[in-house]
N, C-alpha and C positions, 0 to 999 in steps of 0.2 A: 857809241856804238853797239849794233845788237847782235846778241847773243848766240853762236851759232848751234845748230839743233846738236840734241843730245843724243849720242847713239840708241839704238834700240837694241837692250841688251836679248832677245829674239836672234838679233841677227848682226852678232858682233865682226869686226874686220881682224883677223889675225893679221898679225907683223908676219914681216920677211921672218926674221930668227924663229918665229911659233912654224908657219908652214913648213920651214927648212928642218924643222924637229920632226913634223908629223909626216916630211917623205923619208923621213930616215925608217920608219917604221911601213910604208907603204911603195908607188909605185905609181913614177910621174905617167898620164896618158894623153895624147892628144888626138881629140874627138870634135870630128866635124858637126856643123851647127843640123839640127833636126834629128838627132840622134837620141832617142829612150835608153839612159844608163841607169833606170830602175824604174821598173813596174809594179802597179798596187798587187798584192799576193804575193810579190817575192819573196823568198827567205831568207830570210838574213842579210839583206842588201847589205852592201859594203859601206862605205865612210868616203866621200869625196868633199873635198877642200879645191877651192878655187884660186889657179894663180894666175889665168887669162879666160877672158870671153865673160859667157850667161848663162846660167842653169834657169830654166823654169822650172817649177814645181807645183804641180798640175793634177787637182781634182776634176775625173771625170765628171757629168753631171747628165739629166737625160736634156737639157739645153744645151747640153758642148759642156768642153770643156772649162772649168773655171781655172784661171793662172792665181794660185796664193801667193806666193813671191818668184820675185826672178834675184836670183842672186848676183852678187857683181862678186870681181878679184879680190880676195881674202877671206870670203864668208864660205859658208861650209853646208853641206846637207847632212838632214837625220834630227830624231826626237828619241825620246825614251826605247821605244821599241826597239829601236838600233844597237841598243846593250841588251836587250833581252833577246835578241834572234827572234823576235815575230815579226811576220811579213810585213812588208811597206802597204802604207796606207796610202799612200800617194803616188803617181807618178814622176818622175823625173827627167826632164830632158833637155838640151844643148839649143839655146835659141840664137846662139853665134858659135862660128870654131873657137873651141875651147883647149885650154890645158888645165888638167885636172889632177890634184895626189888622189888614187886611190888607195882608200887602208881596207884591209878585211877585219871581222869583226873581232874576230880573234885578235886581232896585232892592235886593233881601235881599241881592248879593255887593258891591254897592257898598257898605252899610252895615259889610260887612265887612272891607273895605280901609281905610274911611274913618274906622271909628271905634274904636279899640282896644281902650277901654275895653266896650262891647259884643259885640266881634271875640272878644273873650277868654269874656265870660261864654258867649256861643251855642258858639262850637267845643267848649269845654268841654262843656257839658248835650251835643251833640251826639253827643261823642263816646263818652262814659258811655251813651246811651241806646243809640246802636247793638252795645257791648260786653253791654248787658242783650241785645238782640235776639238776636244770635249765641249769647249763653248759652243765652237758653230757646227757640233755635230759632223764632223767631218768623218767619217767611219767607213770601211768595206761593211758594215752591219746595216741591214735593211728590217727592222722588226716589224712585221705586219701582224697586227692582232686589237681589239677589241681591248681597252682598259678595264670592262668587267670581267675578261678571261683571266684565272688564277693565274695560267701558266704563262699569259702575257707579262701580267704582273712580275714574276721570277725570273724571266728572262729579264726585262729591263733594270732587276732589281743585280741581278749577278755583272751584267755588263757594267754595271754603273759604279758597283766595290771592285771590281776589274780593272778601272778607268779605259777603259775601251770604247769611243765616241761612236755613236749611233745614228740609226734618223729611225724615227717610228712613225709609222702610218697605222691611223687609228681607224680603223674600221667602221667604225660609226661616226666619225665628221671629215673624212677625207674623202673630197668628191671624186678626186682620179681612181681613188683605187679598185674602183668596180671593171673599170680600162684596163687597169695593172694586172689585175686578177684574170681577167678572161683573155689578155695575151699570153698570158703565160699557161693557162689551162686549169688554174684552183678553182675547187670547187668549196663551196659553205664546208661540207664533211673533211678535208686539209687544212680548216683554219681551226679545228680546236681538238 
């Protein structure tokens, strides 16, 4: 008999009882397909647990939106920045009519502090998701500069030490950089 696949610890599925405990700290929302419920840069976005429907976590790129994951019922949104109140690094939208449990950041912190079972599940998933974002350099910061500039190296070090995902375009190596600089009317003097 073949073994069933192991669940992905980044995307655990909450039980009905766990969803009910979250509901006690939030509210149920019925959201039609195609609605953005979290936008990149949104400060302190809410936490969402999916009761029915599907959610897409999306990272916009120059080539178009990249769907990072599609959440199914029982799954939830968020990563470490949700707990710290930092702005969202991704867009989240419904890909079908959905029923969500919305929990505000302050209420989610209360859940993490008072419910050890949910805390363990959420924190593990949040930390693993952050690690994936760092590995993919999927953040909201685009650093343009030469590795020969001390300031570029200082900024890279700062972002790395603070666990903030970023994309670096090197002035000396990236062939697309000049068209990007021209588009935003950035001069050589602006880069030093």
